[in-house]
ZALUMTOR-390366 format. One record per residue (C-alpha): x, y, z; residue in three letters. Coordinates in Angstrom, 3 decimals, padded with zeros to 6 digits. Layout:
! residues N
px/py/pz/res
X/Y/Z/ALA .
...
//
This chain:
! residues 688
px/py/pz/res
083.861/078.791/085.699/UNK .
086.020/075.690/085.806/UNK .
085.516/073.566/082.683/UNK .
086.411/070.438/084.643/UNK .
083.931/067.654/083.947/UNK .
082.646/065.106/086.401/UNK .
080.360/062.515/084.879/UNK .
078.649/059.714/086.760/UNK .
078.183/056.968/084.190/UNK .
074.834/055.248/083.729/UNK .
074.600/051.440/083.321/UNK .
073.779/050.400/079.779/UNK .
071.912/047.599/078.174/UNK .
072.865/046.903/074.554/UNK .
070.358/046.713/071.726/UNK .
070.586/046.967/067.938/UNK .
070.430/050.590/066.789/UNK .
067.089/051.620/065.313/UNK .
066.034/047.975/065.047/UNK .
062.401/048.857/064.389/UNK .
063.324/051.032/061.420/UNK .
065.780/048.477/060.073/UNK .
063.231/045.663/060.133/UNK .
060.545/047.819/058.568/UNK .
062.432/048.333/055.319/UNK .
064.914/046.100/053.535/UNK .
068.286/047.726/053.178/UNK .
069.461/048.240/049.607/UNK .
072.634/046.886/048.083/UNK .
075.116/049.669/047.362/UNK .
077.600/049.761/044.481/UNK .
080.049/052.661/044.311/UNK .
081.833/052.869/040.951/UNK .
084.904/055.102/040.977/UNK .
086.972/055.837/037.877/UNK .
090.509/057.200/037.761/UNK .
091.028/060.636/036.173/UNK .
087.788/060.665/034.172/UNK .
086.849/064.314/033.792/UNK .
083.455/065.932/034.234/UNK .
083.522/066.652/030.511/UNK .
084.254/063.046/029.467/UNK .
080.691/061.892/030.122/UNK .
078.065/062.414/027.426/UNK .
075.238/063.735/029.573/UNK .
077.519/066.251/031.293/UNK .
079.339/067.676/028.263/UNK .
080.158/065.394/025.328/UNK .
076.581/065.317/024.034/UNK .
076.695/069.095/023.741/UNK .
079.769/068.833/021.540/UNK .
078.026/066.228/019.391/UNK .
074.893/068.353/019.001/UNK .
076.922/071.418/018.051/UNK .
077.938/069.847/014.724/UNK .
081.291/071.599/015.079/UNK .
083.841/069.344/013.336/UNK .
086.663/070.981/015.288/UNK .
085.213/069.519/018.490/UNK .
085.533/065.721/018.470/UNK .
083.395/063.923/021.021/UNK .
083.218/060.705/023.020/UNK .
080.181/058.480/023.555/UNK .
078.937/057.107/026.892/UNK .
075.498/055.667/026.059/UNK .
075.149/053.504/029.169/UNK .
076.037/056.311/031.547/UNK .
073.568/058.534/029.722/UNK .
070.871/055.897/030.276/UNK .
071.846/055.678/033.931/UNK .
071.462/059.457/034.256/UNK .
068.095/059.360/032.476/UNK .
066.932/056.683/034.911/UNK .
068.206/058.493/037.979/UNK .
069.974/061.643/039.111/UNK .
073.132/063.499/038.223/UNK .
075.052/065.892/040.461/UNK .
076.306/068.859/038.491/UNK .
078.097/070.424/041.462/UNK .
079.741/067.561/043.322/UNK .
083.383/068.136/044.190/UNK .
086.280/065.773/044.761/UNK .
087.913/066.344/048.147/UNK .
091.271/066.741/046.411/UNK .
092.410/067.047/042.772/UNK .
094.544/063.889/042.872/UNK .
093.650/060.286/043.594/UNK .
095.210/059.299/046.957/UNK .
093.766/062.094/049.126/UNK .
090.524/062.134/047.155/UNK .
089.926/058.405/047.661/UNK .
090.991/058.546/051.318/UNK .
088.491/061.326/052.027/UNK .
085.762/059.438/050.188/UNK .
086.368/056.232/052.159/UNK .
086.822/057.913/055.548/UNK .
084.046/060.503/055.209/UNK .
086.244/063.442/056.202/UNK .
087.392/066.349/054.058/UNK .
090.998/067.386/053.569/UNK .
090.861/069.693/056.571/UNK .
090.583/066.656/058.849/UNK .
092.095/063.861/056.731/UNK .
095.343/062.005/057.425/UNK .
096.133/061.374/053.727/UNK .
096.758/064.710/052.018/UNK .
098.671/066.040/049.017/UNK .
100.598/063.430/046.980/UNK .
100.855/060.864/049.777/UNK .
100.466/057.856/047.496/UNK .
100.427/054.466/049.244/UNK .
100.242/056.093/052.678/UNK .
097.950/054.032/054.846/UNK .
094.451/055.291/055.332/UNK .
094.071/055.791/059.077/UNK .
092.711/053.004/061.262/UNK .
089.364/054.611/061.866/UNK .
085.819/054.466/060.566/UNK .
085.436/053.865/056.827/UNK .
082.403/053.404/054.634/UNK .
083.095/049.679/054.845/UNK .
083.296/049.495/058.663/UNK .
080.095/051.510/058.968/UNK .
078.147/049.390/056.491/UNK .
079.508/046.128/057.875/UNK .
078.226/047.217/061.284/UNK .
074.870/047.807/059.596/UNK .
074.785/044.188/058.437/UNK .
076.342/044.468/054.982/UNK .
078.783/042.148/053.271/UNK .
081.562/044.390/051.979/UNK .
083.903/043.978/049.018/UNK .
086.537/046.171/047.368/UNK .
087.576/045.530/043.760/UNK .
090.191/047.373/041.698/UNK .
092.649/050.080/042.704/UNK .
093.429/050.628/046.397/UNK .
096.689/052.605/046.871/UNK .
096.076/053.378/050.581/UNK .
097.732/050.312/052.099/UNK .
100.773/051.812/053.809/UNK .
104.343/051.158/052.696/UNK .
105.965/050.098/055.967/UNK .
105.664/046.432/055.071/UNK .
105.539/044.458/051.872/UNK .
102.477/042.458/050.966/UNK .
100.485/040.762/052.117/UNK .
101.014/042.330/055.559/UNK .
100.264/045.929/054.690/UNK .
098.978/047.822/057.731/UNK .
095.987/049.193/055.848/UNK .
095.023/046.275/053.627/UNK .
091.321/046.619/052.678/UNK .
090.545/043.609/054.889/UNK .
091.901/045.673/057.797/UNK .
089.687/048.635/056.932/UNK .
086.257/047.044/056.956/UNK .
086.118/044.999/053.761/UNK .
085.284/041.303/053.909/UNK .
087.038/040.571/050.616/UNK .
089.305/042.286/048.120/UNK .
090.487/041.713/044.551/UNK .
092.682/044.191/042.731/UNK .
095.790/046.369/042.581/UNK .
097.119/047.116/046.042/UNK .
099.808/049.654/045.136/UNK .
099.069/053.039/043.603/UNK .
101.635/052.675/040.820/UNK .
100.289/049.297/039.764/UNK .
097.269/051.170/038.452/UNK .
099.490/052.808/035.815/UNK .
099.466/049.560/033.816/UNK .
096.268/047.896/032.609/UNK .
097.705/044.489/031.673/UNK .
099.150/043.139/034.945/UNK .
100.610/039.945/033.505/UNK .
102.184/041.415/030.351/UNK .
103.131/044.802/031.805/UNK .
103.309/046.193/028.273/UNK .
104.392/049.778/028.967/UNK .
104.967/050.004/032.719/UNK .
106.133/046.538/033.729/UNK .
104.412/043.570/035.319/UNK .
102.067/044.318/038.213/UNK .
100.652/042.419/041.148/UNK .
096.973/041.603/041.601/UNK .
095.862/040.497/045.052/UNK .
092.926/038.296/046.003/UNK .
092.594/039.026/049.704/UNK .
096.136/038.155/050.888/UNK .
097.206/036.051/047.878/UNK .
099.039/037.398/044.831/UNK .
097.365/035.987/041.701/UNK .
098.752/037.828/038.667/UNK .
100.396/034.697/037.229/UNK .
097.048/033.492/035.883/UNK .
095.985/036.796/034.350/UNK .
097.411/036.637/030.848/UNK .
095.690/039.076/028.463/UNK .
093.403/040.420/031.185/UNK .
092.634/044.101/030.570/UNK .
091.900/045.517/034.017/UNK .
088.613/047.239/033.152/UNK .
087.304/043.865/031.974/UNK .
088.981/042.016/034.847/UNK .
087.510/044.180/037.617/UNK .
084.087/044.069/035.933/UNK .
084.165/040.279/035.646/UNK .
085.245/040.020/039.300/UNK .
082.412/042.357/040.307/UNK .
079.846/040.313/038.392/UNK .
081.204/037.091/039.859/UNK .
080.897/038.510/043.374/UNK .
077.312/039.698/042.847/UNK .
076.191/036.400/041.323/UNK .
077.892/034.337/044.039/UNK .
076.413/036.528/046.763/UNK .
072.898/036.292/045.399/UNK .
073.099/032.517/045.046/UNK .
074.872/031.954/048.365/UNK .
073.833/031.569/051.963/UNK .
074.175/035.325/052.560/UNK .
071.759/036.328/049.802/UNK .
069.390/037.832/052.374/UNK .
072.127/040.241/053.491/UNK .
072.744/043.410/051.515/UNK .
076.186/043.986/050.010/UNK .
078.371/047.047/049.560/UNK .
080.784/047.056/046.633/UNK .
083.570/049.593/046.149/UNK .
084.489/049.134/042.478/UNK .
087.517/051.308/041.744/UNK .
088.725/051.276/038.141/UNK .
092.288/052.324/037.271/UNK .
091.289/053.680/033.853/UNK .
091.473/055.951/031.936/UNK .
094.483/057.066/034.010/UNK .
098.115/056.622/033.022/UNK .
099.100/054.246/030.201/UNK .
096.192/054.537/027.783/UNK .
096.069/050.916/026.713/UNK .
093.473/049.201/024.568/UNK .
091.401/046.062/025.223/UNK .
091.991/042.828/023.357/UNK .
088.655/042.838/021.528/UNK .
085.170/044.265/021.302/UNK .
083.083/044.204/024.453/UNK .
081.112/040.944/024.401/UNK .
077.529/041.286/023.266/UNK .
074.659/041.436/025.688/UNK .
075.457/041.782/029.351/UNK .
074.429/040.525/032.735/UNK .
074.131/036.830/033.511/UNK .
074.628/035.454/030.012/UNK .
076.432/038.225/028.143/UNK .
079.122/040.846/028.581/UNK .
082.378/039.998/030.277/UNK .
082.363/036.731/032.204/UNK .
084.600/035.197/034.852/UNK .
085.900/031.837/033.620/UNK .
088.359/031.176/036.433/UNK .
090.935/029.342/034.306/UNK .
094.573/030.419/034.764/UNK .
095.739/031.924/031.502/UNK .
092.125/032.396/030.452/UNK .
090.606/033.972/033.550/UNK .
087.936/036.008/031.748/UNK .
086.231/035.635/028.391/UNK .
088.073/038.605/026.832/UNK .
091.512/037.186/027.693/UNK .
092.050/036.116/024.092/UNK .
093.363/037.737/020.930/UNK .
096.038/040.414/020.940/UNK .
096.627/042.775/023.835/UNK .
096.454/046.539/023.332/UNK .
094.800/046.395/019.902/UNK .
091.053/047.040/019.934/UNK .
089.550/050.453/019.190/UNK .
085.831/051.097/019.034/UNK .
084.662/051.365/015.403/UNK .
083.233/054.844/016.018/UNK .
086.739/056.040/016.799/UNK .
088.925/053.892/014.548/UNK .
088.205/055.941/011.441/UNK .
087.078/059.160/013.119/UNK .
088.211/062.468/011.657/UNK .
087.994/066.082/012.780/UNK .
088.693/069.629/011.662/UNK .
092.146/070.107/013.151/UNK .
092.676/073.687/011.970/UNK .
089.112/074.922/012.496/UNK .
088.866/075.605/008.772/UNK .
085.923/073.935/006.967/UNK .
087.676/074.559/003.642/UNK .
090.490/072.145/004.447/UNK .
090.028/068.357/004.667/UNK .
089.362/066.752/008.032/UNK .
092.198/064.671/009.441/UNK .
092.156/061.388/011.416/UNK .
092.114/061.452/015.168/UNK .
095.595/060.875/016.604/UNK .
095.878/057.344/017.990/UNK .
096.255/058.655/021.549/UNK .
092.695/059.968/021.476/UNK .
091.281/056.850/019.860/UNK .
092.806/055.106/022.835/UNK .
091.436/057.560/025.393/UNK .
087.914/057.436/023.964/UNK .
088.112/053.638/023.911/UNK .
089.196/053.537/027.573/UNK .
086.262/055.685/028.689/UNK .
083.830/053.807/026.441/UNK .
085.024/050.514/027.930/UNK .
084.099/051.745/031.399/UNK .
080.727/052.815/030.031/UNK .
080.178/049.289/028.664/UNK .
081.220/047.838/032.019/UNK .
078.673/049.947/033.891/UNK .
075.976/048.902/031.429/UNK .
076.972/045.258/031.900/UNK .
076.645/045.498/035.681/UNK .
073.292/047.293/035.479/UNK .
072.109/044.532/033.131/UNK .
073.183/041.943/035.720/UNK .
071.227/043.661/038.481/UNK .
068.115/043.485/036.294/UNK .
068.748/039.818/035.444/UNK .
068.992/038.984/039.156/UNK .
065.880/041.038/039.982/UNK .
067.784/043.210/042.441/UNK .
067.971/046.446/040.441/UNK .
065.115/048.077/042.363/UNK .
066.875/047.418/045.642/UNK .
070.365/048.460/044.576/UNK .
071.736/051.988/044.884/UNK .
074.444/052.574/042.272/UNK .
076.750/055.606/042.273/UNK .
079.136/056.396/039.419/UNK .
081.792/059.101/039.671/UNK .
085.514/059.899/039.332/UNK .
088.276/060.733/041.803/UNK .
089.548/063.989/040.259/UNK .
089.748/065.941/037.007/UNK .
091.247/064.671/033.724/UNK .
094.946/063.981/033.442/UNK .
097.516/065.313/030.988/UNK .
099.523/062.078/031.280/UNK .
099.512/059.134/028.901/UNK .
102.793/057.314/029.744/UNK .
102.847/056.025/026.172/UNK .
106.086/055.683/024.179/UNK .
107.475/058.829/022.582/UNK .
106.148/057.776/019.179/UNK .
102.599/058.559/020.383/UNK .
101.127/062.016/020.559/UNK .
100.967/063.206/024.177/UNK .
097.569/063.221/025.831/UNK .
095.917/066.629/025.963/UNK .
092.499/066.871/027.669/UNK .
091.750/069.762/025.316/UNK .
091.023/067.299/022.490/UNK .
087.672/066.258/023.983/UNK .
087.333/069.117/026.447/UNK .
087.557/066.534/029.218/UNK .
087.404/069.265/031.875/UNK .
083.964/070.303/030.616/UNK .
082.854/073.956/030.728/UNK .
085.584/074.759/033.260/UNK .
089.303/075.494/033.440/UNK .
091.744/073.196/035.215/UNK .
092.734/069.535/035.189/UNK .
094.019/066.960/037.669/UNK .
096.141/068.659/040.369/UNK .
094.336/071.967/039.821/UNK .
091.946/073.517/042.304/UNK .
090.048/075.228/039.514/UNK .
086.633/073.729/038.871/UNK .
087.925/071.439/036.108/UNK .
090.180/069.665/038.594/UNK .
087.474/069.192/041.224/UNK .
084.014/068.910/039.612/UNK .
082.997/065.266/039.329/UNK .
080.590/063.578/036.858/UNK .
078.435/061.903/039.526/UNK .
075.411/059.815/038.524/UNK .
073.102/057.913/040.882/UNK .
070.461/055.325/040.078/UNK .
068.090/053.770/042.606/UNK .
064.801/052.805/040.936/UNK .
061.585/053.685/042.788/UNK .
063.526/055.902/045.198/UNK .
065.081/058.515/042.909/UNK .
063.081/060.253/040.204/UNK .
064.075/059.939/036.563/UNK .
066.360/062.450/034.840/UNK .
066.856/064.418/038.028/UNK .
069.457/067.193/038.056/UNK .
070.883/068.052/041.479/UNK .
072.595/071.428/041.671/UNK .
073.312/071.467/045.398/UNK .
077.075/071.736/046.063/UNK .
078.412/068.586/047.719/UNK .
081.553/066.481/048.097/UNK .
082.599/062.878/047.634/UNK .
083.090/062.712/051.416/UNK .
079.308/063.124/051.805/UNK .
078.732/059.555/050.630/UNK .
079.684/057.944/053.947/UNK .
076.931/059.805/055.787/UNK .
074.546/059.123/052.900/UNK .
075.159/055.377/052.895/UNK .
074.908/055.214/056.689/UNK .
071.456/056.770/056.596/UNK .
070.440/054.487/053.713/UNK .
071.559/051.542/055.875/UNK .
069.559/052.843/058.881/UNK .
072.578/053.425/061.050/UNK .
073.837/056.692/062.488/UNK .
077.094/057.938/060.919/UNK .
080.077/058.491/063.213/UNK .
080.440/061.936/064.765/UNK .
083.823/062.188/063.041/UNK .
082.121/062.305/059.634/UNK .
082.419/065.735/057.980/UNK .
079.867/064.938/055.284/UNK .
076.096/065.173/055.310/UNK .
073.535/062.712/054.019/UNK .
072.496/063.458/050.448/UNK .
069.412/061.262/050.743/UNK .
066.941/064.162/051.083/UNK .
068.093/065.861/047.890/UNK .
068.172/062.507/046.094/UNK .
064.722/061.325/047.148/UNK .
062.951/064.615/047.812/UNK .
062.128/063.446/051.333/UNK .
063.365/065.087/054.511/UNK .
065.322/068.246/055.184/UNK .
068.629/068.553/053.349/UNK .
071.617/069.866/055.266/UNK .
074.217/071.963/053.498/UNK .
077.498/070.309/052.616/UNK .
080.757/072.031/053.460/UNK .
082.828/072.208/050.262/UNK .
086.429/072.666/051.348/UNK .
089.695/071.632/049.632/UNK .
093.359/072.143/050.444/UNK .
096.206/070.742/048.371/UNK .
099.878/071.268/047.514/UNK .
101.488/070.538/044.153/UNK .
104.630/072.056/042.738/UNK .
103.608/072.136/039.067/UNK .
101.627/074.556/036.940/UNK .
098.217/074.791/035.341/UNK .
098.751/073.827/031.681/UNK .
099.270/076.578/029.155/UNK .
096.149/075.649/027.167/UNK .
094.762/078.347/024.908/UNK .
091.310/077.142/025.946/UNK .
091.988/078.329/029.525/UNK .
091.742/081.895/030.710/UNK .
094.955/083.811/030.058/UNK .
095.424/084.658/033.742/UNK .
095.869/081.007/034.733/UNK .
097.796/079.555/031.771/UNK .
101.091/078.246/033.115/UNK .
100.189/079.491/036.586/UNK .
102.215/078.028/039.473/UNK .
100.156/075.974/041.874/UNK .
102.049/075.379/045.145/UNK .
099.743/075.711/048.163/UNK .
096.093/075.886/047.059/UNK .
092.737/076.186/048.783/UNK .
089.064/076.217/047.805/UNK .
086.027/077.171/049.867/UNK .
082.447/077.262/048.591/UNK .
079.848/079.587/050.144/UNK .
076.494/079.397/048.423/UNK .
077.013/080.210/044.750/UNK .
080.413/081.748/045.429/UNK .
083.663/079.815/045.295/UNK .
086.922/081.169/046.701/UNK .
090.235/079.980/045.229/UNK .
093.812/080.658/046.335/UNK .
096.993/079.583/044.514/UNK .
100.596/079.993/045.727/UNK .
099.418/080.780/049.238/UNK .
102.116/082.476/051.290/UNK .
100.129/083.593/054.330/UNK .
096.638/083.299/055.797/UNK .
096.088/086.928/054.757/UNK .
096.382/086.189/051.036/UNK .
093.175/087.154/049.252/UNK .
090.863/084.637/047.647/UNK .
089.809/085.034/044.072/UNK .
086.009/084.908/044.246/UNK .
083.813/083.618/041.426/UNK .
080.149/082.852/040.943/UNK .
080.252/079.121/040.249/UNK .
076.786/079.168/038.659/UNK .
076.927/082.102/036.264/UNK .
080.691/082.010/035.714/UNK .
081.784/078.343/035.647/UNK .
085.085/079.145/033.877/UNK .
085.928/081.525/036.740/UNK .
086.589/084.549/034.557/UNK .
085.142/087.447/036.547/UNK .
087.056/087.783/039.839/UNK .
084.486/089.377/042.117/UNK .
087.123/089.986/044.782/UNK .
088.367/092.905/042.670/UNK .
084.988/094.603/042.912/UNK .
083.495/096.580/045.808/UNK .
080.920/094.813/047.943/UNK .
082.779/091.527/048.472/UNK .
084.981/092.584/051.393/UNK .
082.743/090.783/053.882/UNK .
082.775/087.585/051.785/UNK .
086.569/087.756/051.595/UNK .
086.833/088.017/055.377/UNK .
084.355/085.176/055.881/UNK .
086.307/082.899/053.555/UNK .
089.610/083.640/055.265/UNK .
088.072/082.842/058.640/UNK .
086.161/079.748/057.499/UNK .
089.187/077.977/056.016/UNK .
091.001/078.304/059.338/UNK .
087.968/077.081/061.295/UNK .
087.381/074.074/059.004/UNK .
090.692/072.287/059.515/UNK .
093.499/071.185/061.775/UNK .
097.199/071.055/060.941/UNK .
098.945/067.887/059.769/UNK .
102.722/067.781/060.192/UNK .
103.126/065.551/057.116/UNK .
101.313/068.070/054.919/UNK .
102.473/071.463/056.224/UNK .
100.645/074.643/055.252/UNK .
101.731/078.284/055.582/UNK .
098.656/078.966/057.734/UNK .
099.103/076.042/060.169/UNK .
100.258/078.216/063.079/UNK .
097.777/081.055/062.542/UNK .
095.300/081.648/065.359/UNK .
091.812/080.321/064.609/UNK .
089.310/083.204/064.430/UNK .
086.350/083.363/066.794/UNK .
082.738/083.703/065.660/UNK .
080.457/086.710/065.995/UNK .
077.623/086.123/068.452/UNK .
074.556/088.328/068.100/UNK .
072.438/086.724/070.832/UNK .
072.958/086.834/074.578/UNK .
074.955/083.973/076.029/UNK .
074.638/082.547/079.523/UNK .
077.240/080.696/081.586/UNK .
077.189/076.940/081.145/UNK .
076.561/074.626/078.260/UNK .
073.547/073.131/076.482/UNK .
072.990/069.359/076.402/UNK .
070.792/066.826/074.640/UNK .
070.284/063.197/075.480/UNK .
069.669/060.605/072.758/UNK .
068.402/057.232/073.883/UNK .
069.656/054.045/072.276/UNK .
072.637/051.786/071.820/UNK .
075.102/053.325/069.395/UNK .
078.005/051.327/067.900/UNK .
080.228/054.415/068.032/UNK .
080.143/058.052/069.003/UNK .
077.479/059.136/066.562/UNK .
076.593/062.200/064.582/UNK .
073.335/063.487/066.034/UNK .
071.871/064.607/062.690/UNK .
068.331/063.311/062.232/UNK .
068.058/062.103/065.834/UNK .
065.337/063.254/068.217/UNK .
066.478/064.139/071.717/UNK .
064.636/062.437/074.580/UNK .
065.512/065.284/076.906/UNK .
067.546/068.452/076.812/UNK .
068.529/071.401/078.921/UNK .
071.426/073.439/080.174/UNK .
074.066/072.667/082.747/UNK .
076.832/074.526/084.593/UNK .
079.204/071.967/083.063/UNK .
079.253/068.651/081.308/UNK .
077.921/066.551/084.175/UNK .
076.258/063.503/082.568/UNK .
073.543/063.437/085.232/UNK .
070.584/063.739/082.867/UNK .
070.216/060.113/081.784/UNK .
068.480/058.511/084.787/UNK .
070.385/055.284/084.134/UNK .
069.324/055.014/080.489/UNK .
071.732/054.012/077.697/UNK .
072.590/056.398/074.896/UNK .
074.615/059.427/073.963/UNK .
074.994/062.890/075.448/UNK .
075.742/065.799/073.142/UNK .
076.905/069.075/074.611/UNK .
077.078/072.242/072.537/UNK .
078.287/075.649/073.534/UNK .
081.091/078.148/073.203/UNK .
084.501/078.388/074.782/UNK .
085.145/081.993/075.795/UNK .
088.765/082.694/074.893/UNK .
089.859/085.820/076.821/UNK .
092.992/086.638/074.834/UNK .
094.867/085.564/071.713/UNK .
097.177/082.663/072.443/UNK .
097.676/078.918/072.744/UNK .
095.166/076.778/074.609/UNK .
095.354/073.131/075.574/UNK .
092.294/070.894/075.486/UNK .
092.542/067.580/077.309/UNK .
090.211/064.627/077.623/UNK .
090.330/061.601/079.889/UNK .
087.253/059.442/079.686/UNK .
085.922/056.046/080.776/UNK .
083.946/055.923/077.539/UNK .
084.225/057.008/073.936/UNK .
083.926/060.662/072.966/UNK .
084.449/063.021/070.079/UNK .
085.078/066.757/070.291/UNK .
084.750/069.198/067.414/UNK .
086.019/072.796/067.503/UNK .
084.286/074.854/064.814/UNK .
084.308/072.415/061.835/UNK .
087.560/070.689/062.772/UNK .
088.293/067.537/064.723/UNK .
089.701/068.608/068.076/UNK .
089.851/065.278/069.954/UNK .
088.891/061.911/068.514/UNK .
088.476/059.423/071.358/UNK .
086.158/057.081/069.499/UNK .
087.583/054.388/067.193/UNK .
090.173/052.386/069.139/UNK .
090.138/054.675/072.154/UNK .
091.451/053.055/075.344/UNK .
089.264/054.101/078.293/UNK .
091.115/056.296/080.741/UNK .
093.759/057.434/078.257/UNK .
094.590/061.134/078.375/UNK .
094.450/062.930/074.999/UNK .
095.659/066.517/074.602/UNK .
095.437/068.962/071.746/UNK .
097.098/072.369/071.732/UNK .
095.647/074.998/069.421/UNK .
096.141/078.679/068.845/UNK .
092.951/080.725/069.160/UNK .
091.889/084.305/068.695/UNK .
090.061/085.991/071.538/UNK .
086.285/085.544/071.486/UNK .
083.715/082.778/071.292/UNK .
084.589/079.425/069.702/UNK .
081.868/076.797/069.143/UNK .
082.528/073.377/070.649/UNK .
080.508/070.187/070.252/UNK .
081.174/067.285/072.610/UNK .
079.543/063.904/071.850/UNK .
079.852/061.302/074.575/UNK .
078.884/057.644/074.321/UNK .
077.793/056.515/077.761/UNK .
079.838/053.404/078.610/UNK .
078.757/050.240/080.367/UNK .
079.271/049.818/084.127/UNK .
081.798/052.346/085.263/UNK .
082.149/054.582/088.294/UNK .
085.166/056.520/087.077/UNK .
084.911/060.133/086.057/UNK .
085.477/061.986/082.821/UNK .
087.639/065.072/082.555/UNK .
087.539/067.597/079.775/UNK .
089.665/070.679/080.327/UNK .
090.504/073.809/078.395/UNK .
093.394/075.791/079.835/UNK .
095.622/078.608/078.725/UNK .
099.399/078.404/078.968/UNK .
099.197/079.734/082.534/UNK .
097.142/076.705/083.534/UNK .
093.934/078.719/083.992/UNK .
090.648/077.034/083.068/UNK .
088.387/078.610/080.476/UNK .
084.643/079.145/080.745/UNK .
081.886/077.735/078.546/UNK .
078.673/079.451/077.470/UNK .
075.452/078.552/075.673/UNK .
072.643/080.334/073.854/UNK .
//
């Protein structure tokens, strides 16, 4: 059967998507707080409180009282993964809603521009939100100097921005003084403003800017509109610097840090001496350094007083913001998420006179092995906390595996708008609220780094000093597969039970009975991704495996029609089809002139191993997924009529394809979607 598509396009009328639902319930404000290199084990409720309760003097601990309160008032994810174990790809996946198998920023591509496509900000702005980014960006693109970066936040869906544009600027937490890493630039939209930021510690500065934005928004003409805030701290990463003074008493409208707006005295903590203040709990803290109760305890090294202070300062900042929400009477209608971008770092960038930073001191990686840049659980598990009063139950523990890239789909559903079809993530709203059916999240990570897992005695002997190179992680139920130093697609995964064996000690792959799981993991990681020439992998050119079909298939393809006006090619999750059926091909003749989206699902029957070319030429927007990977993205910025081709290598057998098509307005041209082998022969499609 020829897979050539002829679609007669229906005439559309445009309406607001799901307007009835939107009007029925006020959309919440959304604040996403992201820290830099804060480990799962750095937060009290996840791990530090256990160390405190143990009474073991050889295990010093940090305090995060405000985050603990936030967790008690809401939910905490104990199995949420970063999309990558380093900041640039992790943050890019979070903002774009796609995992590393489909992302354009991978590996250590710092300052590479995040692609011009859907972001959390563009989606929420379409849903009627005011959007603001504050703090570290690092995804601006380096082809031009500021302020004309190709991927400035204002060019990726944000209405306003205040913070560090470049990745490396986040290594220094006093932009004006540049104490240890040189002066840095702070940008307010397109203006560089660091000259007025004397003595401004960035944790305080970003917090004061966030509070200023919230207060101004609530008192301004747009107060009726919800806001989305991406608040990205650059601590505790890199130079572990100290604030100028104690965190101001109180919080919210009248207390805590405050924006003063005076050059040279921009915030109320921009006084005193820079890099001097340690929290009293840590200033004179001691511990049992040799694990011998008979010998005297010794003082904490200054490096760790600094690290604990940096994390505690973020904790105070979160408490300050939560206090503000209560003061403004918007706490009940504000969804707040707190998390980190990857596991704890071994870096401190302090002068040689300081003791180097070792995450072993506090066990910042929690009950796992691995740190930043590792694909062991300690490099990927994130300390995620969510509070949304009256919507999320108190002290809720969520054990479902998920990823940071799930938050785009989640926020879209919260905002009553359908997420883009390109989104890899799923909405976490059902598991958060207990309402609706929760879809499973695909936990998949790929990453390259030339270093080694640290030689910590606290880590399992088999991975101390282990070379990283090409790495991969796939989660299937309770089982997690990990590969280091990948040479070929045939390399075996180490397989661990992530629930009963969080330190990944017992490699189940060495035992009988896991052969099928091994084969499934090897197939799934090839089906979940597409190659990226700027982040080459040793398995890029390997043929993608087919899927086993146990039911009878018939020639043709299944279709569903969803009525409505969609702002983009949408993910069909949660939608109810108006009509559905089967068709010899993708014909588009099922709409009867109604506006909406057609979704076709079926299988491409590949007759023999080899290369196959998929091509699309469309008068309207479309998105095509092959297995779990983006095959053709003709949605954001697509020029109608443009031909897009994608050549992939496939194994013989059935390959699932999903084709989402947004019916355009007033066109008589036809759409073509072809799959051909290298001989130019068209390939057939089948459906259940």
